[in-house]
C-alpha atoms as a printed R data frame, in Angstrom:
   type eleno elety resid chain resno       x       y      z
1  ATOM     1    CA   MET     A     1 -49.636 -24.139 53.402
2  ATOM     2    CA   ASN     A     2 -47.867 -26.391 51.105
3  ATOM     3    CA   GLY     A     3 -49.379 -28.466 48.532
4  ATOM     4    CA   PHE     A     4 -52.963 -28.747 47.525
5  ATOM     5    CA   ASP     A     5 -56.707 -27.684 48.879
6  ATOM     6    CA   TRP     A     6 -57.711 -31.099 48.546
7  ATOM     7    CA   PRO     A     7 -61.075 -30.661 49.934
8  ATOM     8    CA   SER     A     8 -62.130 -27.365 47.708
9  ATOM     9    CA   LEU     A     9 -60.753 -28.709 45.222
10 ATOM    10    CA   LEU     A    10 -62.389 -31.757 45.564
11 ATOM    11    CA   ARG     A    11 -66.039 -29.363 46.100
12 ATOM    12    CA   ALA     A    12 -65.376 -27.594 42.709
13 ATOM    13    CA   GLY     A    13 -65.063 -30.635 40.418
14 ATOM    14    CA   VAL     A    14 -67.617 -32.374 42.042
15 ATOM    15    CA   GLN     A    15 -70.208 -30.016 43.173
16 ATOM    16    CA   GLY     A    16 -68.820 -26.657 40.694
17 ATOM    17    CA   LEU     A    17 -68.291 -28.887 37.706
18 ATOM    18    CA   ARG     A    18 -70.106 -31.837 37.684
19 ATOM    19    CA   LEU     A    19 -67.790 -34.045 37.742
20 ATOM    20    CA   ARG     A    20 -67.993 -37.468 38.950
21 ATOM    21    CA   PRO     A    21 -65.274 -38.489 41.518
22 ATOM    22    CA   ASP     A    22 -63.653 -40.985 39.551
23 ATOM    23    CA   GLU     A    23 -63.473 -38.210 36.271
24 ATOM    24    CA   PHE     A    24 -62.090 -35.385 38.876
25 ATOM    25    CA   TRP     A    25 -59.258 -38.088 40.296
26 ATOM    26    CA   ARG     A    26 -58.180 -38.562 36.535
27 ATOM    27    CA   LEU     A    27 -57.682 -35.049 35.691
28 ATOM    28    CA   THR     A    28 -54.311 -33.585 36.124
29 ATOM    29    CA   PRO     A    29 -53.552 -30.733 37.799
30 ATOM    30    CA   ALA     A    30 -53.386 -28.320 34.659
31 ATOM    31    CA   GLU     A    31 -56.697 -29.511 33.230
32 ATOM    32    CA   LEU     A    32 -58.706 -28.964 36.253
33 ATOM    33    CA   ARG     A    33 -57.127 -25.368 36.177
34 ATOM    34    CA   LEU     A    34 -57.907 -25.151 33.218
35 ATOM    35    CA   MET     A    35 -61.582 -26.627 34.079
36 ATOM    36    CA   LEU     A    36 -61.836 -24.153 36.614
37 ATOM    37    CA   GLY     A    37 -60.399 -20.514 34.498
38 ATOM    38    CA   GLN     A    38 -57.655 -20.792 36.006
39 ATOM    39    CA   GLY     A    39 -55.413 -21.278 32.844
40 ATOM    40    CA   GLY     A    40 -54.455 -18.002 32.215
41 ATOM    41    CA   ALA     A    41 -53.045 -16.374 28.258
42 ATOM    42    CA   GLY     A    42 -50.230 -16.918 29.466
43 ATOM    43    CA   SER     A    43 -49.957 -20.413 29.284
44 ATOM    44    CA   ALA     A    44 -50.227 -20.569 25.317
45 ATOM    45    CA   LEU     A    45 -47.694 -22.069 23.045
46 ATOM    46    CA   SER     A    46 -45.791 -18.994 21.315
47 ATOM    47    CA   ARG     A    47 -44.558 -19.789 17.671
48 ATOM    48    CA   SER     A    48 -40.762 -20.708 18.368
49 ATOM    49    CA   GLY     A    49 -42.331 -23.250 21.090
50 ATOM    50    CA   LEU     A    50 -43.801 -25.245 18.169
51 ATOM    51    CA   ASP     A    51 -41.456 -24.694 16.235
52 ATOM    52    CA   ALA     A    52 -39.005 -26.529 18.788
53 ATOM    53    CA   LEU     A    53 -41.807 -29.644 19.440
54 ATOM    54    CA   LEU     A    54 -42.186 -30.070 15.191
55 ATOM    55    CA   GLU     A    55 -38.359 -29.701 15.139
56 ATOM    56    CA   ALA     A    56 -37.872 -32.944 17.435
57 ATOM    57    CA   TYR     A    57 -40.634 -34.533 16.948
58 ATOM    58    CA   PRO     A    58 -41.103 -34.437 12.605
59 ATOM    59    CA   ASP     A    59 -44.551 -35.616 11.391
60 ATOM    60    CA   ARG     A    60 -42.060 -37.854  9.183
61 ATOM    61    CA   GLN     A    61 -38.304 -38.684  8.620
62 ATOM    62    CA   ARG     A    62 -36.112 -36.318  7.004
63 ATOM    63    CA   GLY     A    63 -35.890 -37.429  3.520
64 ATOM    64    CA   ASP     A    64 -39.233 -39.365  2.973
65 ATOM    65    CA   GLY     A    65 -40.927 -37.646  0.167
66 ATOM    66    CA   ASP     A    66 -39.169 -33.971  0.670
67 ATOM    67    CA   GLU     A    67 -39.679 -32.348 -2.194
């Protein structure tokens, strides 16, 4: 079977996690997996991943207050 088992996921969210239906439907699949304890340690951001994000989205422009 491809796709999501929506009845089971909704049951886990509403009954197990005590979410209201509107809260459940606003979650991303990644957020739901994390809340259900399926987020796994392998999903953590690595140092090289952080460095790449910092390079792509710096807190300030180069030359702005650099010492």
